N, C-alpha and C positions, 0 to 999 in steps of 0.2 A: 559430612564429606570433608576430608582433608585434601584440599586441592592445592596445597602449597608446593610449587615446583621446586625441585632440588637442583642445586648448582653442580651438575655432573658433566663429564666430558661429552661433547656432541659426537655421536657416532654417525657414520655414513649410512645412507639409505640402502636397502636391498637393491642390487644392480638391476633386478627385474622390475623395480618400482620407479616410476618417473618422479623426479623431484623438482619442485619450484619453490622460490622464496615465498610467494604468496599465491594461494588459490582463492579464486572468487567463485562463489556458488550462485549461478543465475545470470542470464544475459538479458534481463529486462532493463527498465530505465535506470535503476540504481546500480546494477552491475556494470553497465556501460559507463556511467559516471565514475565509478570506482576505478575502472580500467584507465579512463582518461587521466585521472589524477596520479595514478601509479606511473604512467608513462611520462607525465609532465614533471612531477615532483620527486619521483623515486626511480630515475632511469636505470639504476643498477639492479633493481629488483626484478628478477625473472618471474613472470606471472602467467597463469592460464585461467580461463573461465570454463567451468563445468556447467553445461546447460542440459537439463533433462529433456527438453523438447528438441525438435529438429530445426528450429528457427529462432532468430533474434526477436525480442519484443515482450516476452513474459506475458503479463495479463493482456496486453494489447494484441498479442498474437492468439491468445487463447479464446477470448470472447469474440463472437461473430454475430451477435444479435442486432436487429435493425436499429439504426440511430445511435449506435455506440459512440460516445464522445466523452470528453473530459468534463469534470464538474468543477474545474477551476481554470483560471486563465493560463495560456501557454507561455506568458512572459515569466511566470513563476513556476509553472509545471515543467516548462522546458529547461534546458541547461543554461547556466550563466555564461558558459564558454562558447555556446553555439547559438547565435541570435535566431529567434523565431521570425520568419520572414513573411508569413501569410498575413493578410489583412484581417483575418478572423482570429480573435483571441480565444474564443471557445471553439475548439476544433473537433472534428469527427475522428473516430478511431483509426481510420485508414491513414489520415494525414499524420497522426501521432506516430503510427507504426513506421511510416516512411521516414519521418524525422529521426527516430531512434536508429533505424538501419542505416540511413545516410551518415549519421554521426559515426557509427561504428566503422563504416567503410572508409570514410574520409580520413580517419585517424589510424587505420590499420588495425583496429581493435578486433575486427572480425577474424583476423588470422590467428588470434590467440584463443578462439572459442573451440571447445570440444563438445560437439552436439551429441544428443542422445545419451548423455551421461547423467543418470539419475543417482544422486548421492544418497546412500542409505545409512552410513555411519561414519563417525570420525573419532579417533582415539588419540588423546594426548599422552605422550611419554616424557616424563620429566627428565629421565636419564639421558634421552636423546635430544631433548628440547625440540621435539618434532610432533606435528600432527600426521597421523596416517589416515588417509581418506579412502574409503571404499565406495565404489560406484558400480551400477549395473548399466550395461551398454546394449542398446538395441532391443528388438522384440524378444530375443532369446535371453536377455538379461545376463549377458556375459560379464563376469566380475572383472573389474580392473582396480588397480591400487595406485595411489599417489601419496607422496609425502610433501609437507610444506612446513615452513617456519611459522607462517601466519595464515589464518583462515578468515576470510571475509564473506559473511553470509548475506547475500543480496536477493534472497528468494521471496521477499515480502512475507505477508502472513495469511494470504488466502490459499486454501487448499485447492490444488488443481484436480483432485480426484473426483470432485463433484460438489454441487451446491447444496443448500439446505432446503428440504421440503418436508413440512409437517405431515402427519398422517391425516388425510381428509376422509371423513366417513363417506362411504358409497362411491369412492373414486373408481373402483373396478367396473362399475356398471355404466360409467359415462361412455357414450358412443362416439364422442369426438376425439380430438388429439390433445394430449397434455405434454407440454415441453417446459424445460427449465432453461433460462437464458444462458447458463454456463455451458449447456450442451445443445446449442441451437442447431437444428437439422437443416441441411442445405435444401432439402426438398419440401420444406414447409410452405404450403400455399394458403394464403388467407384472403386473397382478393374477393371482395364481395361477401365475406363471411362475418359471422358474429364472433367477436373475440372478447374474452374476459381475462384481464391481467390482474392476478392476485398479488397485492403488495402496494406499498406507498412510498418506497424509498427511491434512491437515485435511479436504479434500473427501471422501475415501473414508470417513473415520470419521463424517462427517456423513450421507452417503448411505446407508450400510449399515443403521443402525437405522431410518431413515425408510422406506426401500424394503421392509424386512422386515415392516412393518405390513401390506402388501398382497401381496407376492410369496410364492410357495410356499416359496422359500428363497433367501437371499442369501449368497454366498461372497465374502469379501474376500481376494483373491489378491495377495500381496506377495512381492517378492524378499527384502526384509529388513524387520525390525520398526521401529516408531517408538515413542518414549516417549509413553504416553497416561495422562492424569491425569483422574480424575473429580472434578467440583466441583458443588455445588448450583447450580441455575439461579437460585435466589432468594437474595439476600444478606440474611441475617437482621439484621445490624447496620444496614445501609443502610435497610431497611424500618422498623426500630425508630426510627432517626433521622427518617425521613420522617413518621412518625406523631406526632412530638413537637416538631419544629422547623419553622421556615419553610422552604419548598422549596429556595431557593437555598443557605441555610446547610447544610441536610441533604445536598444534592447535593455541596457543596464538601467537607464532612467525609468523606463516603463516598468521594469521588474521591481525596482525599489518603491515606485509609486504604488504598485499593487500590494506589495508586502506591507507597507505602512497602512494602507486603507484596510486591508483585511485584519491587521492587528487592532486598529481602532474599532472596527465594528464588532470584533469578537469581544474585546474588553468592555465595550459599551453594552453588549448583550449580557455579559456576566454581571456587570455592576448595576445595570438598570433593565432587568428583564421585562418588566411591564411596559416600559417605553419602547423597547425593541419589538415586543409582541404587537403593540399597536401599529408600529411602523410597517411591519410585515403584513399584517392583516389589512391595513389600509391599501397596501399595494395590490393585494388579491381582490379586494372590492373594486378597485379602479379597473382591474382587468375583466371582472365577471359581472359587474353591475350591482345595483343596490338590492335587487330582488333575489340574488343567489344566496343560498344558505351557507355562508362562509363559516358560521359558528359550528355547524355540524361537520362539514367536509374538509375544512382547512384550518381548524383551531385545535392544536394538540393540547393534551393535558399536562405536558411538561414545559419547562422553560427553554427558550432558544439556546442551542448548543449543549443541552443535555444529550441530544442526539444531533447528528450532522444535519445542517440545513441542505435542502435540495435546490439546485440551480436550474432554471429553465431558460435557455437562451432565446431572446426575443419573445419571451412569453409563449412559446410554441404550444405548451400544454393548455394554457388558457384559450388560445386561439382555436384549438381543436374542440374544446368544450363549447365555446361560443358558436362554432359552426354547426353543432349538433352531431358531429361525427364521433364524439367521445363524451363520456359522462363519468361521474364518480358516485359510487355507492359506499356508504359507511355502515357496515353491518357485519354480522358473523355468519359463517357457513353452518347450516344445519346438516346438509348432506348434498352430495352430488346426485343428480338424476341421470337418466339416459340422455337427456337433451340439454343439460345445463347444470346450474347451481341453485339449490333451494336455500334461501336465507332464513334466519331465525325470525325476521319480521313478517314472514309469510310471502315475500316477494320471490319470484323465480326469474333468474337470468338465463335466457336462452344463449347457448354457446356452441359453436362448431370447433373452436380452438380455445384452450385454456393455457395461459402462461403463468407458471408459478414463480413469480419474481419475489420469492419469500426469503431471500437472503443467501449469504455465503457461509462457508465453514472456515474457521480460522485454524491455522496450524503454526507451529513454531519451528524455525530452522529448516523449513521445507520438509518437515517430517523426519529428518535424519536423527539418529541416535548419537548422543555424545557420551564419551567416558573420559575421565581424567585419572590416569594411572590405574586403570581397571575399574574405577568406581563410576557407576552411571550418574549422569548429570540430569536432574529434573529441573528444567528451566523455571517452573513455577515456584521452586524453592530458592531461587536466586533473586538478587536485586539487580536492577538495570543501572549501570554506571554511565552517567551523562547520556542516557538514552541509547547506548550503543554497545556496551560490554556487559557480560554476565559476571557477577561477583564470584571470585574464586576460580574462574576459568581462564587459563593463560592464553595469550596470543589469539584471541577470537574477537572479531567485531561483527555486529549485526546491524543492518540498515533497516530502520523503522522510521517511516515518515510521519508527518503531522496528521492529526485528525481534524484540525481547525484551519488548515492551510494546505498548500500544495505539497504533495509527498516529496517531490524532488528537492525542495529547500533543505529539509533535514538530511536527506541522503547525501547531498553534496557536502554538507558540513561534516558528516560522518566520514566520508571518503578523505577529506582534507585532514581531518584529525588522525586518521589511520596513517596517512603519509608522514605527518609530524612525528607520530610514534615510531615508525620504521626508521626515519632518519635519526631520531634521538637515540634509538637503540644501536644503530649501526655506528654512530659517532663514538659511543661509549663502550662498545663491545658487549652490550647486553644481549642475552640469548632469549629472555622472556620478560613479559610484563603481565601483571594480573591485578585487577582492583580487588581490594579486600574490604568487606563490609563487616560491621559489628551489629548483628541483628538486635542485640539487647539495647542498643542505643538508637534504633530506627523504628519509627511508626510505619507500619505497612499501609500501602494504598494500591489500588489497581493501576496497572500501566496505562490503560486506555480510559480516559475520563468521560466515558459515554455510557448511557443506559440502553443503548440499542440491543436488540435481541442477539445479534451475532457476537457482540462483546460479552454479554452475560453468559452465553453458551460456552465461551472459551475461557471463562474465568479460571478454570482449573489447569490451564496449560501455559498461560502467559507469565513471564517474570513480573516481579513486583517493583514498585517504586517506593522510595523512602520519603521521610518527612523533611529532609534537609539536603542541600546540595553536597556532593555531586550525584546523589541518588534521586533527587526530585526532578520530575519532568515538568517543565514550565509551559510547553506548547507555545513557545514564544521565540521567534526567529532571532530577534536582537539579543536576547539573553543567551541563547544557545551559541550565537556567533561569538559572544564574549568568552563563553566557557570552552568552546571547541577550537576557535581560531587563535585566541590570544592568551588564554590562561596557562599557568605553569603545567607542564606535563608531570613533573615530580611533585605532586600536591599533597603527599602524605597518605593518600588513599591508594594510589597506584604504586604497586611494588615492582621493582626491576631486579633482575638477577643476571650475573655473568655465568657462562658455562666455564667449567674448570679449564678446558683447553684454551679458551680465549684469554683467561687470566694468565696462564703460563706464557702464551705468546706475547702478551703485553709486558 
């Protein structure tokens, strides 16, 4: 694919097509952050947000399963520019959703959102130096069209079409109810019933203790264990700071404290995995006692951070197990029966409700199709520049958060870099910018450095990272801050170009 933009006169958009300087795709946590920085740092840029759903919040509006919460602290998961004021650092989904919506309302961002706009394709025209974005609106999928100079994709990488469920033998004959957390039914009753939650990731360890409050018993059925760490839901240091300092200062100090701690423990885990494993398992034994089979149920075969660690606030999962209202089975499913699940070990789990917390599906760019001058763009054939732009694709930014820290940390850096780019281009009359990779000089590597099932299943759709900066992803907030906040924009890899009309005006 030759994605080199040509320096041609900029033509006006079709009068039937609405034009904006910047279009943001998605009104979730990263889309609202991007809008904030556009308003603060690029006030002359006209922008709109296209949101496929009918509400603000993205993932936090989509998921409705019991116990939904963050798996990282809100001092880093929340915005740097809007202090988190609750005394609970690990917050439930409802509180996070209110926080996002209040932020959008307080800054007037909600007035820029076009709801029910599902973007299906975007085409870059080098002659016009414009993106043409096509969306479908409402249940009738009425087509609408926009143009923009820059496109910012903040749709995350989870598919909203449905979660991942493997084919289970005998499932059709099961007489109970089967649900996936991504499509949680409002009418699901499980009071006093036997529940089996299939899975061992963040969703499963959230569901089990919450459902155990009402169910007769909840069994977490896993093929293999996950590293699970108990942390207090309240951050004593952060609350001490909040009680004594102005809100923004206290929030900033708590945020940096947690950033540095998470970086320390991640690096410790990667450099000394055996020591980290001992530390984690000692914590589990302290929660469940010396007689519990921690080796079988809580000792993974992989090293810490080969997959994401699971966080349980205040040890709620372990409390549910100690109370007898929940248990863990590490086994494989032989078949479903009319009344439950038959395991390969010969054990049968009685179940009225089965929850398949078996993972999510990943998608890229919210599922929309890209073309550059009529040539389709396959994201998996591109390299990711500074973790936020696709090689050879002009005027496009993608918000992808961290896998080892709060998602929002990286998305804010991406938004601020986008604003730096826009101001740089405006000051110099540039019409386009595009990072250019030389694949012959780069060693390819997966974008997401995890061995989790959802990452392996998506290996064929995600862009690649390279062996050296600016194509290498460090998963390190401090290094990314240096690269995105302070490094030169014109770094020899990012190419800039003038439109011919702009040159003549100059």
